[in-house]
N, C-alpha and C positions, 0 to 999 in steps of 0.2 A: 163539497164545502170542506175546507181544511179545518181540523181541530187544533187546539193549542198544543196537543201532544205531537201532532204531525209537524207543526211549525218548529217545535223544539228540535225534532229529529233532523230537520233540514239544515240547521246551523251547527248542531253538535257533531255530525259526521265529518264535515270538513275540518272543524277545529281539532278533532281527534287525529285526523290524518296529518295535519300540519305539525301538531305536537310530536307525533311519532317520528316524523322526518327529522325535526330538529334534535330530538332526543337521540336518534341513531347517529346523527352527525357528531354530536358532542361525545358520545361514547367512543365512536370510531376514531375521532381525533385524539382523544386521551390515550387510547391504546395503540395508536400508530397503525391501525388497520384500515383507514379510509383511503380509497384510491380515487384520484381525480386526474383529469387531463391525460389519461393513459399511463400514468406513472405506476411502476411496479412496486409492491410492498416488499421491502428488503428486511429479512430477519436473519438470525444466526443460522437458520436451516436452509436459507437460500444459497444455491450454488451459482457463482458467477465466474466468468473468465474475463481477462483484461478487455477483450473486445466488447463485452456487455456493458462496460461503463458508459454512463450518460452524463451530460453536463449538469442535470438537476440532482444527481446523486451526491450525497455527502461523503466525506472521507470515512465516517463511521459505517455508513451503509456498505461502501466498497470493502472495508475491512471485514465486516461480517460475512458478506457474500463470497469474498475471495479466500477467507480463512487465513488472513495475514494480519499481524498486529498493526493497529492504527499508527503507533509510533514509527514503525518501520516504513509504513506507507508515506507518512509525512516526511521522513528522512529522504525518501527517493525523489521528492519534489525539488531538492537542492535549492530551497528557498534561502534568501539572504538572512543573516543572523538578525534576530529580533522581529522577524515577520510574524504578525498575529494570525496564526493558522490554528484552528481548533478542529476536533473531530466533527463538529457540526458544519464546517465550511463545505460548501458545494463546489464541485469542479468548475462550474461556470464562473464562480467568483475568484478562482485562482489566477485568471489572466490579469486581473488588476492588482494581485498581491505578489506574484512571482514573475519577474521579468522574463519574457520569452516563453512562458508556459503555453503549451498546446496539448490538448487532451490526446490527440492522435499520436503525438510523439511519446507522451507519457505512457500510453498503452503498450508501445513497443518496449520501452525501458522496463516497465513492470513485468512484461512477459519474459524478458531475459533474466530479470532478477528471480522470478519464480522458478524458471527452468534451471538456474544455477544453484538453487537452494539445496543444501545437503539433505539426503534422505534420512528418515528417522532411524535411530540405532535399533538393531534387532533386540527383541525381548529375551532376556536370559532364560534358560530352562531351569528346572528344579535343581540341577546339579551345579548351576552357576555358569555354565558354558553357553555361549550364544549358538543358536542353531545354524547349521550350514545350509547351503542351497538345497540339499536333498532332504532337509528337515531334521537330520541327526545332529547331535552336539559333538563338538570336537575341541580338544584342548590344544591342538597345534596352532601356532601363531603364523599367519600368512602375511607376507610383505605386501603392502598396498601396491596396486598397479597404477600406472600413469603418474603424472606429476602431482596431481592433487591440487593444482592451482585453480582457484575459483575464477569464474568469468569476470571480465572487467566491468560488467554491469553491476557487480557488487560494490564497486568503488562509488561512493556517494559523497554528498557534502559533509557527512559526519566522519568520513574516513580521513586519517592523517597520511602523510607521505610515508612514514615509517610502517604503518599498518599495511598500506598497499604494497610496499616493497617486500615486507616480510612474507605476506601471503603469496607473492609471486616468486619468492626466492631470489630477490634482487637486492643489491646494495642500495640502501636509501640515498646515499650521496649521489650515486650514479643515476638513480631515478630522478632526483631533483634537477641534475644537469640536463638529462634527456628531455625533461618536461619544460626546459627553458626558464627555470626559476633561479633567481639569484641566491647566493649563499646565505644571505640575510634571512631568508625564509626558514623558519623552524621546521624540523622534521616531525614534530609532534603537534603541529597546528592543524586544525580541521580544514579541509579543502574549501569549505564554504567561507571560512574566515580569510583564506588567502585571496579569494575573489574580491574581498573588500580592501585589501592592502596592495595588490598587484594589478594595475590597470590592464585590462584585456585578457586576464587569465581566465581560462575555462577548464572545468573539471575534466572535460573530454580530452584535453591535452595530456593529462596524467594517464588516462585509460589508454590512449594511443602510445604513450611512452612505454607503458608496461608491455603492450603487445610487441613493440619493436625489440625490447630487451629480453623477452622470454626466449 
């Protein structure tokens, strides 16, 4: 025969379990540590590559995992001027915001941009001279090798014709003609804004023109 104490224990245990579950969910949701539907928790210590990006990830999560500024990540989207894109925007939502956006194509563009990013400058030694490859410091000045021209993947919607031409060592007027743009297009206008004023213009045409003129 059950006693009142036994009956109380029968309903208290389930109640405590349910309360613990909801409490854990609330804490995890508040801290961003709850994982559902197989989604990975992305923090500043998470290391991602462009191939790791998923549609459910936000731009901020990708920024944290890739170690790239979220503003630069948004610039690589080549979104039309005035598009409402925030760090909390998920990649799966960009298809409705950015015409022609495809995550697979964006991964390739992002990989090129990361590959062409300049390496960090060497840390000066106590004497003020940067260490050489052998680890010793040198006061001699060495001429840079190669053309130093960045890859065309660095040309984004925020870039102007003048900036793209200067980086590649090309005359801006010549680049404008080679890209098929009329003389009325300003050299200091961002490429994303040219898309709004010149029908059919694509930023890729400037990248292709740079490649042909280099």
